[in-house]
N, C-alpha and C positions, 0 to 999 in steps of 0.2 A: 532576658528573652532574646533568642536568636531568630532571625528571619530565614525563611526557607522557600524553595520551590518544590512542588509536589508533582511527580509524574505518575499517572494512573494507568496501569496496565501497559504491557508491551510484549511484542513477540521476541522470544529469546535470541533470535538471529540478529536483532537490532541493538545488541548491547553496545556496539560502537557508538551509537547515537547518544545513549545515556552518558557515556564517558565524555562526549563533547559538551553536553549540557552541564555536566558537573564542573568541567573546567571553567566554563563561562560563569557559573554560579560562584565558584570560588574567587574569581577575579573581582566579583562584586560583593564579596563578603557574605555570601549566602550558603546555606546548607541545602543539599539535595536529598529528598526523601522519595524512595521508589515504592509504590504500592503494586503488588503483583500477586496473582493467585498461587503460583507455584515457584517460590524463590529457588534460584540455582546458585551454586557456589560463585560463579562469575559476577552475580549481581552485587555481592558484598564488596567487590573490588571496584565496581563502577559507580556506586552511590554511597553517600554518607550514612544512610540508614535504609534498611529494607524491611517492609512490613507485609506479611502474608495476610491477604484479605480477600473475601469473596467478591466477585464482580457480578454475581447474579442479580437480576432485577428484583427478585423477591427478597434479597438480603440487603437492600440498600440501607435501611435504618440501622441494622446491626453493624454493617460495615462502617457507617459514619460514626457510630459509637466507638468502634475499635480505633479508628483514626483519631478521634477526639482525645481518647485516653493516651494514645501514643504521643500526640503533640504536647499534651500537658506534661507527661513524664519527661520528655526530652527538652521541654522549655522552648518549643518552636512556635512561631507564628507564620503561617503561609502568606506569601505575597503574590504567588502565581500558581495556577493549577493547569497542567497540561495533560489532557487525555491522550494517551499514546497508542491506543488500540481501539478497535470498534467496541470491544467489550468494556473498555474503560470509560466510555462516553457518559453513561448514566451516573456513575459514582463521581466522575470528574465534575459534571454539571451540578450535582447535589452539593459537593464540597465547595465549589465556587459560590453557590448561592448562600451556603451557611456562613461563609467568611466574607461576604460582600465583595467578591472579586469578579472581574469580567468573565462571562461564560454564558452559554445558552440556558434558557429556562428548562426545567425538567421535561416538560412535554415536547419542546423543540428538540431536545437531545435524543429522544427516542428515534428520530428519523435517521440519525447517524448509525444506529445499531440495527434497526428493523427496517428492511427494504419495503415492507408493506406500508409502513407509516409514510415513508417518503412518496411512494406511488400515490397514496390517497391525497396527500398534499398537492402533488403535481397535477392530478386530474381535477381537483376541486378549484384550483386557482384560475379565474377567468382571463387574466391578462398574461400574455406570453410574448417573448421577443419574436421578431419577424423570423419565420422559418423554423421555429421551435415546435416540436411535436411530442406530446406525452406518449409513453410506451404502454401498450396493453399489458396488463398483469393480472394473473389469477392464482389464488392459492389452491393447492390440491392436497388431498389427504389420503389418496389411495391410487393404485395403479389404474383403476377404471377412470377416476377423475383426471389423471394425467393424460390418458389416451383421449378422453373427450376434449380436454383443453387443447391438445396438440391438433386434433382433427378440426376444431373450431378455428384454428389459426392456419388451416390449409395444409397440415401435415408436417410443417416445420415449426420449431420453437426453440427458445433458449430457456433452460431449466437451471435453477440455482437455489441454494438454501436461503431462507429469509434473513438469517442473522449470522452470517459467517463472512470472513474477509479472506485475503490472501489467495483469491480465486478457488478456494476449497469448494469442491462439489459442483462447480460450474460446468455445464455440458450443453453442447448444441445437439438438438434432435433434428436429423435430416429427413426422417420418414417415420411414420407411425409405428412401423415394425420394430423400431429401436426402443420403444417405451419400456419394455420389460427389463432390458439390461440397464437402462438409465435409472429406473426406479430402484433396482437392486443396488446400484452404486451409490444411491442417495440414502441408503439405510442409516448410516451414522448421523445424518442430519435431519431426519424426518421429525424428530421430537421438537425441533425448533421451527418447523414449518418449511414447506417447499413451495416455490412460486414458479409459474410458467409465464414466459413473456414472449412478445414478438421477437423473432430472430431477425435482427437488422443485418442484411447482407450487403456486400460490396461497399461498405462504408469504412472510413478511416477512424481510428480511435485516438482520442486525446484526453489529457487531463488538464483541468484548469486549477492550477496550484496557487494557493493564497497563504500569505503569512503577514499579519500585522499591517494590512492595508495595501500590500504589494502583491501583484499576481503575474503569472506567466503561463504560457501554454506548452505542455509537454507532449511530444509525439510518442504514442504507445504502439508496440507491436505484440501481438498475441498469437500463440500457437493455433493452428487451424485444424487440428485433429478432433477427436470426439470430446476431449477436455480442452478448456481454454485457460491457458496460463500465460502471464505476461513475461516475455523473454527479452524485450529491448525497450529502452526509454531514451529519448533524445531531447535536450533542452538547448535553445527553444525550438519548438516545431517550426519547420520551414513552411510558411503560409503566405498566401496573398493577403493584401490588406483587407479585402472584403471577407475572406474566409476567417481570418483572425478575429475580425469584428463579430462575426456570427458566433464563433465558439466562445469568445469572451462574454458576449451577451448571455449565452446559455449558462456559463459558469456563474455569472453574477445573479442570474435569475434563480438558480438552484440555491445559492447562498441565501437570497432574500426569502425563499420559501421556508427556510429552516430557522435561521437566526443571524442577525447582523452584529450581535454582541458576542462574537466568538473570534478568536485570533488565528485559527488554522482551518484550512479546507483543502481537500483533494477530491474535486468533483470530476467524475469520469463521464466522457461525452463521446457520442458517435457523430460523425459529420459526413454528409454525402450531398453533393450538388446543391449547396446552400441550405440544406435542411439539417437540423441538429436534434438529437435525442439524448436525454439524460440516461446514463447507465446506472449510476448511483452516486450519492453524496457520502463523503467520508470526512468526518469532523475530527481529523487528527493528521499529524504530519505524514506526507507521502512516503511510501516505502521505496525500496530498490535504489537508495542513494540519490533520489531525485533532488533533495535539498543540496547535496554535494555537487550534483551536476549544475545546479543554478549558481553555486559559488564559482564554479569553473567558467561558466558561460558569461557571467555578469561580474567582472572584477570589482571588488570592494563591497559586494553584496553578500552578507553572511546571514542566512535565514535564521539560524539558532539565536544569534545576537539580536536580530530584529524582533523575534518573539519575546525574548527576555525583556528588552526595552519596552515593548508594548505592555507586557504583563506588569512591569513595575510602575510605569508612569503614563501609560497610554500613548507613548511616543510613536509617531509614524514618520517614515522617511519622506522628505519633501518631494523628491523627484523619483520617477521610475528608475530601476536599475539599468545601466548602460550595457548593451550587448557587445561582446568582443569574442566572437567565435561560437562554436557549438560543442557540447559535451554529451557523451552517451555511455550507457551501460549495456552490456550484452551478457545474458545468462548462458552458461555452458551446459550442453546436453550430452548425456552418455550415448555412445554409438550403438549400444545394445543393452538388453536386460542382463543382469548378472551381478557379479561382485567386482568392485573396483580393485585392480591389482596395483596400478601405478599411474602417475600423472606427471606431465612435464613441468619443469621450472618455468613459470610464466614470465617473470622478468627477463630471464636469460633468452627465452624464445622471442620475446618482443624486441630485445636488443638486436638479436640476430636478423630480424626482419626489418630493422630500422624504424620501428614504431614506438614513439614516445608513450610510455605507460604511466597513467596517473594512479591507478589502484588496481589490485587484483587479489583474488583469494579463492580458496576451495571450501565448499560447505560439506563435501564428502571426503572421507579419508580412505586409504587402502584398507580393505576388509569390509567396507560398507556396501550394502546392497544399493544398486543403481538401476534406473530404468530409462529406456529410450523414449518412453511416453511420459511427458510432464503432466501429472494429474493436478498439480497446483504449483504455486511459486516456490514451495519448499523442496521440490523434487530435482532441482538443477544441481549439477556437480560443483559449480563455482560461478565466478563472474569476472569481467574485466571492465575497467572504466578508462575511457580515452577522451582527449580533447583535440580539436583541430580548428583552424581558422575558418574553414568553410564546411558546409554540410556534406558535399560529395566526398571530400577527403575523409571525413569522419566515418561515413558509411563504408567506404572502401577499406579503411583500416580495421574497423570492427569485424567485417567479414573475413579479412585476411587472417587476423590474429585468432579469432574464434575457430575458424576452419583448421588452422594449424594446431591449436591446442586439442580440439576434439579428435583430430586424426591421430594424435599421440596418446590418447587415453587407452589404457589396457584394461579390458573387462573380460572376466571369465564367466561362463555360464554357471548358474546356481548349482546345477545337479552334478557337474563333473569335476569342478576345480575348486579346491579350498583356497582361501585367501593366503597370499604369500607376502613376505616382508616388502615394504615399500621400496621402489626403485625409481628414482626420477629419470625421466627420459630426456634426451637432448631435444 
């Protein structure tokens, strides 16, 4: 019998994280099994075993049976279960319960997938941290209901799918006249439910990121056009002691609402003038390389190693990680709608600007369609990751390098120019 770790669901753009987890598993003599709905060729290179399985809530029993058969055939015994996407939460919790491993109860896990469940928990809990306020939330099933809900909130609201991640479908409604276009844009998500919430304005966004007993606060930056997509994260967030305490209290409160028997959280929070609001709870590792940023900002702290240690023997780090600088990621936007023709060599450009580069990559290739409007987090052209000893230097370098890259992206309009062979720009 061979021991294994099981990763349940993941977004294909995060295959790099699966590879990291597999390397850690191998150092500990463990097998890594990846459960995903739509296996891709790259999955088989990043995991020891890949199993296609439905993550639909209605298919939980059959999915568990499929996994049970696979484990028996491979001679595997799981020692840790990591839900790696919002859709993987329910099956991950069910498998953890079946094998007696740490994880949330099935009912608690639903809050990590369905935002309506979390909002109900949030409103029903009488005890809250100082300054914490629940967000008004209403489900709508028609355009008329959307218009009525927006009107009840004073003509402004935030609308999003009830069970989606990666900022998909999230839109700010600035006036009631925009409801028709918003409702049309939500067509792909209506079957899973649409919710209308208070639009929190003039607030800063953060995430309370947690792994195996340790937590930190990440500063988030989101696009401010009709769609809201996250384009920058910085670890740790530069905060006063009082503000950090408020945000930390909100993050811990959100975790307590759902489950304290779970090793990973990415709780998103608004903060303004000492008041906090929960955006949503995510019971899976943070995206956008946030765990990589924590590794760069806190020397000696390895979030993936921390989770594996916790999963195997309940180990917790005795002391909080020590900060030594700030690390940030910036997503790169296309300058116009059209077809990407060419993009600059990022390491070469960073070197020319005298900016130390930790990591960079493109998610779009020459010939791919691109848009100046980021409808969700998957719409960006690429990313850069930098580290600096202080926050101001990091921000300045992120701005300088991102501006230089975006200025050198060549995009041709859809209607007039066909894709040309790639040509890297200086």
